KOLVOMI-647468 format. One record per residue: residue number from 1; residue in three letters; y, x, z of N, C-alpha, C, O in turn. Coordinates in steps of 0.2 Angstrom, whole numbers, plus 2048, in hexadecimal, padded with zeros to 3 digits. Each point is the difference from the previous one (the first is absolute). Example, Ala and Ser with C-alpha at 12.3 -4.5 7.8 and 13.67 -1.06 7.14 Angstrom:
BEGIN
<rec nr="1" rest="ALA" n_y="7E4" n_x="842" n_z="827" ca_y="806" ca_x="7FC" ca_z="800" c_y="806" c_x="804" c_z="800" o_y="7FF" o_x="805" o_z="803"/>
<rec nr="2" rest="SER" n_y="806" n_x="7F9" n_z="7F9" ca_y="806" ca_x="804" ca_z="801" c_y="805" c_x="7FC" c_z="803" o_y="806" o_x="803" o_z="801"/>
This chain:
BEGIN
<rec nr="1" rest="MET" n_y="7FB" n_x="805" n_z="800" ca_y="806" ca_x="7FC" ca_z="800" c_y="806" c_x="803" c_z="801" o_y="802" o_x="801" o_z="806"/>
<rec nr="2" rest="ALA" n_y="803" n_x="800" n_z="7F4" ca_y="804" ca_x="804" ca_z="7FF" c_y="808" c_x="7FD" c_z="802" o_y="804" o_x="7FE" o_z="7FC"/>
<rec nr="3" rest="ALA" n_y="7FD" n_x="803" n_z="808" ca_y="806" ca_x="7FD" ca_z="805" c_y="807" c_x="804" c_z="7FC" o_y="802" o_x="805" o_z="7FF"/>
<rec nr="4" rest="GLY" n_y="801" n_x="7F4" n_z="7FE" ca_y="805" ca_x="802" ca_z="7FC" c_y="809" c_x="802" c_z="803" o_y="801" o_x="801" o_z="806"/>
<rec nr="5" rest="LEU" n_y="804" n_x="7FE" n_z="7F6" ca_y="807" ca_x="801" ca_z="804" c_y="800" c_x="7F6" c_z="805" o_y="802" o_x="7FF" o_z="806"/>
<rec nr="6" rest="LYS" n_y="7FB" n_x="7FD" n_z="7F6" ca_y="804" ca_x="7F8" ca_z="802" c_y="7FB" c_x="804" c_z="807" o_y="804" o_x="802" o_z="804"/>
<rec nr="7" rest="THR" n_y="7F6" n_x="7FE" n_z="7FE" ca_y="7FB" ca_x="802" ca_z="807" c_y="805" c_x="801" c_z="803" o_y="803" o_x="7FC" o_z="804"/>
<rec nr="8" rest="ILE" n_y="800" n_x="80D" n_z="7FB" ca_y="804" ca_x="801" ca_z="804" c_y="809" c_x="7FD" c_z="804" o_y="803" o_x="801" o_z="805"/>
<rec nr="9" rest="ILE" n_y="7FE" n_x="7FA" n_z="7F4" ca_y="807" ca_x="7FB" ca_z="803" c_y="7FC" c_x="7FB" c_z="803" o_y="804" o_x="7FE" o_z="804"/>
<rec nr="10" rest="ALA" n_y="7F7" n_x="7FF" n_z="7FC" ca_y="7FC" ca_x="7FA" ca_z="803" c_y="801" c_x="804" c_z="807" o_y="805" o_x="800" o_z="804"/>
<rec nr="11" rest="LEU" n_y="7F7" n_x="803" n_z="7FD" ca_y="7FF" ca_x="805" ca_z="806" c_y="806" c_x="801" c_z="804" o_y="800" o_x="7FE" o_z="806"/>
<rec nr="12" rest="SER" n_y="806" n_x="807" n_z="7F9" ca_y="807" ca_x="802" ca_z="804" c_y="800" c_x="7F9" c_z="801" o_y="800" o_x="7FF" o_z="806"/>
<rec nr="13" rest="PHE" n_y="801" n_x="7FB" n_z="7F5" ca_y="804" ca_x="7FB" ca_z="801" c_y="7FE" c_x="7F9" c_z="806" o_y="804" o_x="7FC" o_z="802"/>
<rec nr="14" rest="VAL" n_y="7F4" n_x="806" n_z="7FD" ca_y="7FD" ca_x="7FC" ca_z="809" c_y="801" c_x="807" c_z="805" o_y="800" o_x="7FE" o_z="806"/>
<rec nr="15" rest="LEU" n_y="800" n_x="806" n_z="7F9" ca_y="800" ca_x="806" ca_z="808" c_y="80A" c_x="800" c_z="803" o_y="801" o_x="801" o_z="806"/>
<rec nr="16" rest="ALA" n_y="804" n_x="7FD" n_z="7F4" ca_y="807" ca_x="800" ca_z="800" c_y="802" c_x="7F9" c_z="805" o_y="804" o_x="7FF" o_z="805"/>
<rec nr="17" rest="ILE" n_y="7F6" n_x="7FD" n_z="7F8" ca_y="801" ca_x="7F9" ca_z="802" c_y="7FD" c_x="801" c_z="808" o_y="803" o_x="7FD" o_z="804"/>
<rec nr="18" rest="GLY" n_y="7F8" n_x="805" n_z="7FD" ca_y="7FC" ca_x="801" ca_z="808" c_y="805" c_x="803" c_z="805" o_y="803" o_x="7FC" o_z="804"/>
<rec nr="19" rest="PHE" n_y="7FF" n_x="80A" n_z="7FB" ca_y="806" ca_x="804" ca_z="803" c_y="805" c_x="7FC" c_z="800" o_y="801" o_x="7FF" o_z="807"/>
<rec nr="20" rest="LEU" n_y="803" n_x="7FC" n_z="7F6" ca_y="803" ca_x="7FC" ca_z="7FE" c_y="801" c_x="7FB" c_z="807" o_y="805" o_x="7FF" o_z="803"/>
<rec nr="21" rest="LEU" n_y="7F6" n_x="7FE" n_z="7FD" ca_y="801" ca_x="7FB" ca_z="805" c_y="7FC" c_x="802" c_z="807" o_y="7FE" o_x="7FC" o_z="805"/>
<rec nr="22" rest="VAL" n_y="800" n_x="80E" n_z="7FC" ca_y="7FE" ca_x="800" ca_z="806" c_y="807" c_x="804" c_z="803" o_y="801" o_x="7FF" o_z="806"/>
<rec nr="23" rest="ILE" n_y="803" n_x="805" n_z="7F6" ca_y="808" ca_x="7FE" ca_z="802" c_y="803" c_x="7FB" c_z="802" o_y="803" o_x="7FF" o_z="805"/>
<rec nr="24" rest="LEU" n_y="7FC" n_x="7FA" n_z="7F5" ca_y="805" ca_x="7FB" ca_z="804" c_y="7FC" c_x="7FF" c_z="806" o_y="804" o_x="7FD" o_z="803"/>
<rec nr="25" rest="SER" n_y="7F9" n_x="804" n_z="7FE" ca_y="7FD" ca_x="7FC" ca_z="807" c_y="800" c_x="804" c_z="806" o_y="7FF" o_x="800" o_z="806"/>
<rec nr="26" rest="SER" n_y="805" n_x="807" n_z="7F5" ca_y="803" ca_x="805" ca_z="808" c_y="805" c_x="7FD" c_z="801" o_y="802" o_x="7FF" o_z="806"/>
<rec nr="27" rest="ALA" n_y="802" n_x="7FF" n_z="7F5" ca_y="807" ca_x="803" ca_z="7FF" c_y="804" c_x="7F7" c_z="801" o_y="806" o_x="800" o_z="802"/>
<rec nr="28" rest="LEU" n_y="7F7" n_x="7FC" n_z="7FC" ca_y="801" ca_x="7F9" ca_z="802" c_y="7FF" c_x="7FF" c_z="807" o_y="806" o_x="800" o_z="803"/>
<rec nr="29" rest="PHE" n_y="7F6" n_x="7FF" n_z="800" ca_y="7FF" ca_x="801" ca_z="806" c_y="801" c_x="806" c_z="805" o_y="7FC" o_x="801" o_z="804"/>
<rec nr="30" rest="HIS" n_y="808" n_x="804" n_z="7FA" ca_y="802" ca_x="804" ca_z="803" c_y="7FB" c_x="803" c_z="806" o_y="802" o_x="802" o_z="806"/>
<rec nr="31" rest="SER" n_y="7F9" n_x="7FD" n_z="7F8" ca_y="7F9" ca_x="805" ca_z="802" c_y="7FD" c_x="805" c_z="7FE" o_y="7FC" o_x="7FE" o_z="7FC"/>
<rec nr="32" rest="TYR" n_y="805" n_x="807" n_z="804" ca_y="7FF" ca_x="805" ca_z="7FB" c_y="7F7" c_x="801" c_z="803" o_y="7FD" o_x="805" o_z="7FE"/>
<rec nr="33" rest="LEU" n_y="801" n_x="7F9" n_z="806" ca_y="7F7" ca_x="803" ca_z="803" c_y="7FA" c_x="7FB" c_z="7F8" o_y="7FB" o_x="7FF" o_z="802"/>
<rec nr="34" rest="THR" n_y="807" n_x="7FF" n_z="7F9" ca_y="7FD" ca_x="7FB" ca_z="7FD" c_y="800" c_x="807" c_z="7F9" o_y="7FD" o_x="7FE" o_z="7FB"/>
<rec nr="35" rest="LEU" n_y="807" n_x="808" n_z="805" ca_y="800" ca_x="802" ca_z="7FB" c_y="7F8" c_x="808" c_z="802" o_y="7FE" o_x="804" o_z="7FD"/>
<rec nr="36" rest="LEU" n_y="800" n_x="7FA" n_z="809" ca_y="7FA" ca_x="803" ca_z="800" c_y="7FB" c_x="801" c_z="7FE" o_y="7FE" o_x="806" o_z="7FF"/>
<rec nr="37" rest="VAL" n_y="7FD" n_x="7F4" n_z="7FF" ca_y="800" ca_x="7FA" ca_z="7F9" c_y="800" c_x="804" c_z="7FB" o_y="7FA" o_x="801" o_z="7FE"/>
<rec nr="38" rest="VAL" n_y="80B" n_x="802" n_z="7FF" ca_y="801" ca_x="807" ca_z="7FA" c_y="7FC" c_x="805" c_z="802" o_y="7FD" o_x="802" o_z="7FB"/>
<rec nr="39" rest="ALA" n_y="802" n_x="801" n_z="80A" ca_y="7FA" ca_x="806" ca_z="803" c_y="7FC" c_x="800" c_z="801" o_y="7FD" o_x="805" o_z="801"/>
<rec nr="40" rest="THR" n_y="800" n_x="7F5" n_z="801" ca_y="7FA" ca_x="7FD" ca_z="800" c_y="7FD" c_x="7FD" c_z="7F7" o_y="7FA" o_x="7FF" o_z="7FF"/>
<rec nr="41" rest="TYR" n_y="808" n_x="801" n_z="7FF" ca_y="800" ca_x="7FF" ca_z="7F8" c_y="7FF" c_x="806" c_z="7FD" o_y="7FB" o_x="802" o_z="7FE"/>
<rec nr="42" rest="VAL" n_y="80A" n_x="801" n_z="802" ca_y="801" ca_x="804" ca_z="7FD" c_y="7F8" c_x="808" c_z="803" o_y="7FC" o_x="801" o_z="7FB"/>
<rec nr="43" rest="ILE" n_y="802" n_x="801" n_z="80B" ca_y="7FC" ca_x="800" ca_z="801" c_y="7F8" c_x="800" c_z="800" o_y="7FC" o_x="804" o_z="800"/>
<rec nr="44" rest="ALA" n_y="803" n_x="7F4" n_z="7FE" ca_y="7FB" ca_x="7FE" ca_z="7FF" c_y="7FA" c_x="802" c_z="7FB" o_y="7FA" o_x="7FF" o_z="801"/>
<rec nr="45" rest="PRO" n_y="80A" n_x="803" n_z="7F9" ca_y="7FA" ca_x="803" ca_z="7FD" c_y="7FB" c_x="807" c_z="803" o_y="7FA" o_x="802" o_z="800"/>
<rec nr="46" rest="LEU" n_y="80D" n_x="802" n_z="801" ca_y="800" ca_x="806" ca_z="801" c_y="7F7" c_x="801" c_z="808" o_y="7FE" o_x="806" o_z="800"/>
<rec nr="47" rest="PRO" n_y="800" n_x="7F7" n_z="802" ca_y="7FB" ca_x="801" ca_z="803" c_y="7F9" c_x="802" c_z="7FA" o_y="7FC" o_x="805" o_z="800"/>
<rec nr="48" rest="ASN" n_y="804" n_x="7F3" n_z="7FA" ca_y="7FC" ca_x="800" ca_z="7FB" c_y="7FF" c_x="809" c_z="7FB" o_y="7FB" o_x="803" o_z="7FE"/>
<rec nr="49" rest="TRP" n_y="80C" n_x="7FD" n_z="802" ca_y="800" ca_x="806" ca_z="7FB" c_y="7FD" c_x="805" c_z="804" o_y="7FA" o_x="801" o_z="801"/>
<rec nr="50" rest="ILE" n_y="80B" n_x="803" n_z="803" ca_y="7FB" ca_x="804" ca_z="805" c_y="7F9" c_x="802" c_z="803" o_y="7FD" o_x="805" o_z="801"/>
<rec nr="51" rest="CYS" n_y="800" n_x="7F5" n_z="7FE" ca_y="7F6" ca_x="7FD" ca_z="802" c_y="7FF" c_x="801" c_z="7FA" o_y="7FE" o_x="806" o_z="800"/>
<rec nr="52" rest="GLY" n_y="802" n_x="7F8" n_z="7FA" ca_y="801" ca_x="800" ca_z="7FC" c_y="7FF" c_x="806" c_z="7FC" o_y="7FB" o_x="800" o_z="7FC"/>
<rec nr="53" rest="ARG" n_y="809" n_x="807" n_z="804" ca_y="7FF" ca_x="805" ca_z="7FE" c_y="7FE" c_x="803" c_z="805" o_y="7FE" o_x="806" o_z="7FF"/>
<rec nr="54" rest="CYS" n_y="800" n_x="7F8" n_z="807" ca_y="7FC" ca_x="804" ca_z="805" c_y="7F8" c_x="7FF" c_z="7FC" o_y="7FD" o_x="805" o_z="7FE"/>
<rec nr="55" rest="ALA" n_y="801" n_x="7F5" n_z="800" ca_y="7FA" ca_x="800" ca_z="7FD" c_y="7FF" c_x="803" c_z="7FD" o_y="805" o_x="801" o_z="7FD"/>
<rec nr="56" rest="ASN" n_y="7F6" n_x="801" n_z="801" ca_y="7FB" ca_x="805" ca_z="7F9" c_y="800" c_x="7FA" c_z="7FF" o_y="7FF" o_x="7FB" o_z="804"/>
<rec nr="57" rest="PRO" n_y="804" n_x="806" n_z="7F2" ca_y="7FE" ca_x="7FB" ca_z="7FC" c_y="7FF" c_x="802" c_z="7F8" o_y="800" o_x="7FD" o_z="7FB"/>
<rec nr="58" rest="ASP" n_y="7FD" n_x="809" n_z="809" ca_y="7FC" ca_x="804" ca_z="7F9" c_y="7F8" c_x="7FE" c_z="806" o_y="7FA" o_x="802" o_z="7FE"/>
<rec nr="59" rest="ASP" n_y="807" n_x="7FB" n_z="808" ca_y="7F5" ca_x="802" ca_z="801" c_y="7FC" c_x="7FA" c_z="7FF" o_y="802" o_x="7FA" o_z="802"/>
<rec nr="60" rest="PHE" n_y="7FA" n_x="806" n_z="7FA" ca_y="7FD" ca_x="7FB" ca_z="7FF" c_y="7FE" c_x="7FA" c_z="805" o_y="800" o_x="7FA" o_z="7FF"/>
<rec nr="61" rest="MET" n_y="7FE" n_x="80A" n_z="80A" ca_y="800" ca_x="7FB" ca_z="802" c_y="806" c_x="7FE" c_z="805" o_y="804" o_x="803" o_z="804"/>
<rec nr="62" rest="GLU" n_y="7FA" n_x="7F7" n_z="7F9" ca_y="807" ca_x="7F9" ca_z="803" c_y="801" c_x="801" c_z="806" o_y="805" o_x="802" o_z="803"/>
<rec nr="63" rest="SER" n_y="7F4" n_x="7FD" n_z="801" ca_y="801" ca_x="7FF" ca_z="806" c_y="802" c_x="805" c_z="806" o_y="800" o_x="7FF" o_z="806"/>
<rec nr="64" rest="VAL" n_y="801" n_x="808" n_z="7F8" ca_y="801" ca_x="803" ca_z="804" c_y="809" c_x="801" c_z="801" o_y="801" o_x="803" o_z="806"/>
<rec nr="65" rest="GLY" n_y="806" n_x="7FC" n_z="7F6" ca_y="807" ca_x="7FF" ca_z="800" c_y="801" c_x="7FA" c_z="801" o_y="806" o_x="7FF" o_z="800"/>
<rec nr="66" rest="SER" n_y="7F5" n_x="7FB" n_z="802" ca_y="803" ca_x="7FA" ca_z="800" c_y="802" c_x="7FE" c_z="809" o_y="804" o_x="7FC" o_z="801"/>
<rec nr="67" rest="ALA" n_y="7FA" n_x="807" n_z="802" ca_y="805" ca_x="800" ca_z="807" c_y="806" c_x="802" c_z="7FF" o_y="804" o_x="7FC" o_z="802"/>
<rec nr="68" rest="VAL" n_y="7FF" n_x="80A" n_z="7FC" ca_y="806" ca_x="801" ca_z="7FD" c_y="802" c_x="7FA" c_z="7FE" o_y="803" o_x="7FC" o_z="805"/>
<rec nr="69" rest="VAL" n_y="7FD" n_x="801" n_z="7F6" ca_y="801" ca_x="7FE" ca_z="7FB" c_y="801" c_x="7F9" c_z="805" o_y="806" o_x="7FF" o_z="800"/>
<rec nr="70" rest="ASP" n_y="7F6" n_x="7FC" n_z="803" ca_y="800" ca_x="7FC" ca_z="806" c_y="806" c_x="801" c_z="804" o_y="804" o_x="7FC" o_z="801"/>
<rec nr="71" rest="PHE" n_y="7FD" n_x="80A" n_z="800" ca_y="805" ca_x="802" ca_z="807" c_y="806" c_x="7FE" c_z="7FC" o_y="804" o_x="7FC" o_z="802"/>
<rec nr="72" rest="GLY" n_y="7FC" n_x="807" n_z="7F8" ca_y="805" ca_x="7FF" ca_z="7FA" c_y="803" c_x="7F8" c_z="800" o_y="806" o_x="7FF" o_z="801"/>
<rec nr="73" rest="ARG" n_y="7F7" n_x="7FD" n_z="7FE" ca_y="801" ca_x="7F8" ca_z="800" c_y="801" c_x="7FE" c_z="805" o_y="805" o_x="7FF" o_z="801"/>
<rec nr="74" rest="PHE" n_y="7F7" n_x="801" n_z="805" ca_y="801" ca_x="7FD" ca_z="807" c_y="80A" c_x="804" c_z="7FF" o_y="804" o_x="7FC" o_z="7FE"/>
<rec nr="75" rest="CYS" n_y="7FE" n_x="80A" n_z="803" ca_y="804" ca_x="7FF" ca_z="803" c_y="807" c_x="7FF" c_z="7FB" o_y="806" o_x="800" o_z="801"/>
<rec nr="76" rest="THR" n_y="7F6" n_x="7FE" n_z="7F8" ca_y="807" ca_x="7FC" ca_z="7FC" c_y="801" c_x="7F9" c_z="800" o_y="805" o_x="7FC" o_z="7FF"/>
<rec nr="77" rest="GLY" n_y="7F3" n_x="802" n_z="804" ca_y="803" ca_x="7FA" ca_z="801" c_y="802" c_x="7FE" c_z="806" o_y="804" o_x="7FB" o_z="800"/>
<rec nr="78" rest="PHE" n_y="7FB" n_x="807" n_z="805" ca_y="803" ca_x="803" ca_z="808" c_y="808" c_x="7FE" c_z="800" o_y="804" o_x="7FD" o_z="803"/>
<rec nr="79" rest="LEU" n_y="7FE" n_x="809" n_z="7F4" ca_y="806" ca_x="7FF" ca_z="802" c_y="803" c_x="7FB" c_z="7FC" o_y="806" o_x="7FE" o_z="801"/>
<rec nr="80" rest="VAL" n_y="7F6" n_x="801" n_z="7FB" ca_y="801" ca_x="7F7" ca_z="7FB" c_y="801" c_x="7FB" c_z="804" o_y="802" o_x="7FB" o_z="7FE"/>
<rec nr="81" rest="VAL" n_y="7FC" n_x="805" n_z="808" ca_y="7FF" ca_x="7F9" ca_z="805" c_y="806" c_x="801" c_z="803" o_y="804" o_x="7FC" o_z="7FF"/>
<rec nr="82" rest="MET" n_y="7FE" n_x="80B" n_z="804" ca_y="806" ca_x="801" ca_z="803" c_y="806" c_x="7FC" c_z="7FE" o_y="804" o_x="7FC" o_z="803"/>
<rec nr="83" rest="GLY" n_y="7FE" n_x="807" n_z="7F7" ca_y="804" ca_x="7FE" ca_z="7FC" c_y="801" c_x="7FA" c_z="800" o_y="805" o_x="7FD" o_z="7FF"/>
<rec nr="84" rest="VAL" n_y="7F6" n_x="800" n_z="802" ca_y="801" ca_x="7F8" ca_z="7FF" c_y="800" c_x="7FF" c_z="807" o_y="804" o_x="805" o_z="800"/>
<rec nr="85" rest="ALA" n_y="7FB" n_x="7FA" n_z="804" ca_y="7FC" ca_x="7FF" ca_z="808" c_y="808" c_x="803" c_z="805" o_y="803" o_x="7FD" o_z="804"/>
<rec nr="86" rest="LEU" n_y="800" n_x="808" n_z="7FA" ca_y="804" ca_x="804" ca_z="803" c_y="808" c_x="7FA" c_z="801" o_y="803" o_x="7FF" o_z="805"/>
<rec nr="87" rest="PRO" n_y="800" n_x="7FF" n_z="7F4" ca_y="807" ca_x="7FB" ca_z="800" c_y="7FB" c_x="7F9" c_z="804" o_y="804" o_x="7FC" o_z="804"/>
<rec nr="88" rest="ALA" n_y="7F5" n_x="803" n_z="7FC" ca_y="801" ca_x="7FA" ca_z="802" c_y="800" c_x="800" c_z="80B" o_y="802" o_x="7FD" o_z="804"/>
<rec nr="89" rest="LEU" n_y="7FB" n_x="80B" n_z="7FC" ca_y="803" ca_x="7FF" ca_z="807" c_y="805" c_x="802" c_z="803" o_y="801" o_x="7FF" o_z="806"/>
<rec nr="90" rest="LEU" n_y="805" n_x="805" n_z="7F3" ca_y="804" ca_x="800" ca_z="805" c_y="805" c_x="7F7" c_z="7FF" o_y="805" o_x="7FF" o_z="804"/>
<rec nr="91" rest="ALA" n_y="7F9" n_x="7FE" n_z="7F8" ca_y="802" ca_x="7F8" ca_z="800" c_y="7FD" c_x="7FB" c_z="807" o_y="803" o_x="7FC" o_z="803"/>
<rec nr="92" rest="HIS" n_y="7F7" n_x="807" n_z="7FE" ca_y="7FE" ca_x="7FC" ca_z="806" c_y="805" c_x="803" c_z="804" o_y="806" o_x="7FE" o_z="800"/>
<rec nr="93" rest="CYS" n_y="7F8" n_x="807" n_z="803" ca_y="806" ca_x="806" ca_z="805" c_y="807" c_x="7FB" c_z="7FF" o_y="804" o_x="7FE" o_z="804"/>
<rec nr="94" rest="GLY" n_y="7FC" n_x="801" n_z="7F6" ca_y="80A" ca_x="800" ca_z="7FF" c_y="805" c_x="802" c_z="7FF" o_y="805" o_x="7FC" o_z="7FF"/>
<rec nr="95" rest="LEU" n_y="7FA" n_x="80C" n_z="7FF" ca_y="802" ca_x="805" ca_z="7FD" c_y="803" c_x="7FE" c_z="7F9" o_y="806" o_x="803" o_z="7FE"/>
<rec nr="96" rest="ILE" n_y="7F7" n_x="7FA" n_z="7FF" ca_y="805" ca_x="7FC" ca_z="7FA" c_y="7FD" c_x="7FB" c_z="7FE" o_y="7FB" o_x="7FC" o_z="802"/>
<rec nr="97" rest="ALA" n_y="808" n_x="803" n_z="7F9" ca_y="7FE" ca_x="7F8" ca_z="800" c_y="7FA" c_x="7FC" c_z="7FC" o_y="7FC" o_x="804" o_z="801"/>
<rec nr="98" rest="VAL" n_y="802" n_x="7F9" n_z="7FC" ca_y="7FC" ca_x="7FF" ca_z="7FF" c_y="803" c_x="7FF" c_z="7F7" o_y="7FF" o_x="805" o_z="7FD"/>
<rec nr="99" rest="PRO" n_y="803" n_x="7F9" n_z="801" ca_y="801" ca_x="801" ca_z="7F9" c_y="800" c_x="808" c_z="7FE" o_y="7FD" o_x="802" o_z="7FB"/>
<rec nr="100" rest="ALA" n_y="806" n_x="802" n_z="809" ca_y="7FF" ca_x="808" ca_z="800" c_y="7FB" c_x="801" c_z="7FE" o_y="7FF" o_x="803" o_z="7FB"/>
<rec nr="101" rest="MET" n_y="7FB" n_x="7FB" n_z="80A" ca_y="7F8" ca_x="800" ca_z="800" c_y="7FF" c_x="7FE" c_z="7F9" o_y="7FE" o_x="805" o_z="7FC"/>
<rec nr="102" rest="ALA" n_y="804" n_x="7F6" n_z="801" ca_y="7FD" ca_x="800" ca_z="7FB" c_y="800" c_x="802" c_z="7FA" o_y="7FC" o_x="7FF" o_z="7FC"/>
<rec nr="103" rest="MET" n_y="80C" n_x="804" n_z="804" ca_y="802" ca_x="805" ca_z="7F9" c_y="7FD" c_x="805" c_z="801" o_y="7FE" o_x="804" o_z="7FC"/>
<rec nr="104" rest="SER" n_y="801" n_x="7FC" n_z="80C" ca_y="7FE" ca_x="80A" ca_z="7FE" c_y="7F8" c_x="7FD" c_z="800" o_y="7FE" o_x="7FE" o_z="7FA"/>
<rec nr="105" rest="ILE" n_y="7FE" n_x="801" n_z="809" ca_y="7FA" ca_x="7FF" ca_z="7FC" c_y="7FE" c_x="7FE" c_z="7F8" o_y="7FB" o_x="802" o_z="7FE"/>
<rec nr="106" rest="VAL" n_y="80A" n_x="7F8" n_z="7FF" ca_y="7FF" ca_x="800" ca_z="7F9" c_y="802" c_x="806" c_z="7FE" o_y="7FC" o_x="802" o_z="7FB"/>
<rec nr="107" rest="GLY" n_y="80B" n_x="804" n_z="808" ca_y="801" ca_x="808" ca_z="7F9" c_y="7FB" c_x="804" c_z="801" o_y="7FE" o_x="803" o_z="7FB"/>
<rec nr="108" rest="GLY" n_y="800" n_x="7FD" n_z="80E" ca_y="7FA" ca_x="802" ca_z="7FE" c_y="7FB" c_x="800" c_z="7FC" o_y="7FD" o_x="805" o_z="7FD"/>
<rec nr="109" rest="LEU" n_y="801" n_x="7F5" n_z="805" ca_y="7F8" ca_x="7FF" ca_z="7FA" c_y="803" c_x="803" c_z="7F9" o_y="7FD" o_x="805" o_z="7FE"/>
<rec nr="110" rest="LEU" n_y="808" n_x="7F7" n_z="7FF" ca_y="804" ca_x="802" ca_z="7FC" c_y="801" c_x="809" c_z="7FC" o_y="801" o_x="801" o_z="7FA"/>
<rec nr="111" rest="ILE" n_y="7FF" n_x="803" n_z="80C" ca_y="800" ca_x="809" ca_z="800" c_y="7F8" c_x="801" c_z="801" o_y="7FE" o_x="806" o_z="7FD"/>
<rec nr="112" rest="TYR" n_y="7FF" n_x="7F7" n_z="805" ca_y="7FB" ca_x="803" ca_z="801" c_y="7F8" c_x="7FE" c_z="7FC" o_y="7FA" o_x="802" o_z="800"/>
<rec nr="113" rest="GLY" n_y="80A" n_x="7F8" n_z="7FC" ca_y="7FB" ca_x="7FD" ca_z="7FA" c_y="803" c_x="804" c_z="7F7" o_y="7FC" o_x="801" o_z="7FB"/>
<rec nr="114" rest="THR" n_y="80B" n_x="801" n_z="807" ca_y="803" ca_x="806" ca_z="7FA" c_y="7FC" c_x="807" c_z="802" o_y="7FF" o_x="805" o_z="7FC"/>
<rec nr="115" rest="ILE" n_y="800" n_x="7FB" n_z="809" ca_y="7FD" ca_x="809" ca_z="801" c_y="7FA" c_x="7FF" c_z="7FC" o_y="800" o_x="802" o_z="7FA"/>
<rec nr="116" rest="ILE" n_y="7FB" n_x="7FA" n_z="809" ca_y="7FC" ca_x="7FF" ca_z="7FF" c_y="7FE" c_x="7FF" c_z="7F7" o_y="7FB" o_x="803" o_z="7FC"/>
<rec nr="117" rest="SER" n_y="808" n_x="7FA" n_z="803" ca_y="800" ca_x="7FE" ca_z="7F7" c_y="803" c_x="808" c_z="7FD" o_y="7FD" o_x="802" o_z="7FB"/>
<rec nr="118" rest="PHE" n_y="806" n_x="800" n_z="807" ca_y="802" ca_x="807" ca_z="7FE" c_y="7FD" c_x="805" c_z="7FF" o_y="800" o_x="805" o_z="7FC"/>
<rec nr="119" rest="THR" n_y="7FA" n_x="7FA" n_z="80A" ca_y="7F9" ca_x="807" ca_z="800" c_y="7FC" c_x="7FC" c_z="7FB" o_y="7FD" o_x="803" o_z="7FC"/>
<rec nr="120" rest="MET" n_y="802" n_x="7F6" n_z="803" ca_y="7FC" ca_x="7FE" ca_z="7FF" c_y="801" c_x="7FF" c_z="7F8" o_y="7FB" o_x="801" o_z="7FD"/>
<rec nr="121" rest="PHE" n_y="80A" n_x="7FF" n_z="800" ca_y="804" ca_x="802" ca_z="7F8" c_y="7FD" c_x="804" c_z="7FF" o_y="7FA" o_x="7FF" o_z="7FD"/>
<rec nr="122" rest="PHE" n_y="80A" n_x="80A" n_z="805" ca_y="7FF" ca_x="805" ca_z="7FF" c_y="7FC" c_x="804" c_z="803" o_y="802" o_x="805" o_z="802"/>
<rec nr="123" rest="GLN" n_y="7FA" n_x="7FA" n_z="7FF" ca_y="7F8" ca_x="803" ca_z="800" c_y="7FF" c_x="805" c_z="7FB" o_y="800" o_x="7FE" o_z="7FA"/>
<rec nr="124" rest="GLU" n_y="7FF" n_x="808" n_z="808" ca_y="7FB" ca_x="806" ca_z="7FB" c_y="7FB" c_x="7FC" c_z="801" o_y="7FF" o_x="7FE" o_z="806"/>
<rec nr="125" rest="GLU" n_y="7FC" n_x="801" n_z="7F5" ca_y="7FC" ca_x="7FF" ca_z="7FF" c_y="7FB" c_x="805" c_z="800" o_y="803" o_x="803" o_z="7FB"/>
<rec nr="126" rest="GLN" n_y="7F8" n_x="802" n_z="806" ca_y="7FC" ca_x="803" ca_z="801" c_y="7FB" c_x="800" c_z="7FA" o_y="7FE" o_x="7FB" o_z="7FD"/>
<rec nr="127" rest="ASP" n_y="802" n_x="80B" n_z="802" ca_y="7F8" ca_x="800" ca_z="7F7" c_y="7FC" c_x="807" c_z="803" o_y="803" o_x="806" o_z="800"/>
<rec nr="128" rest="PHE" n_y="7F6" n_x="7F8" n_z="800" ca_y="7FA" ca_x="804" ca_z="802" c_y="7FF" c_x="803" c_z="7FA" o_y="7FB" o_x="804" o_z="7FF"/>
């Protein structure tokens, strides 16, 4: 699947909307705690990437490196769930408003979805 210029433009547009929602959720409601969501979604793919590099892709035994890959997926899943749960927790405690929580969650999911889509579209195929 070849990703072209239209794919890059579409992903950039969706990423910009996600960042806009998170920044507006902070600026409109005068509580900058919702910016922590951006950090969790930007850091979320890193455990998958690091653990995927640590597992030996040239090995014919799939079960040898699966624990490292599974740990990376667990850490990524934890960070994605934390990106959704953190604004809900902050809204429950009364530190941010409920509309700020909704804007932060939707913006964060758009950011993470864009990062995942970017890695899927521009992934290098390995030839053997």
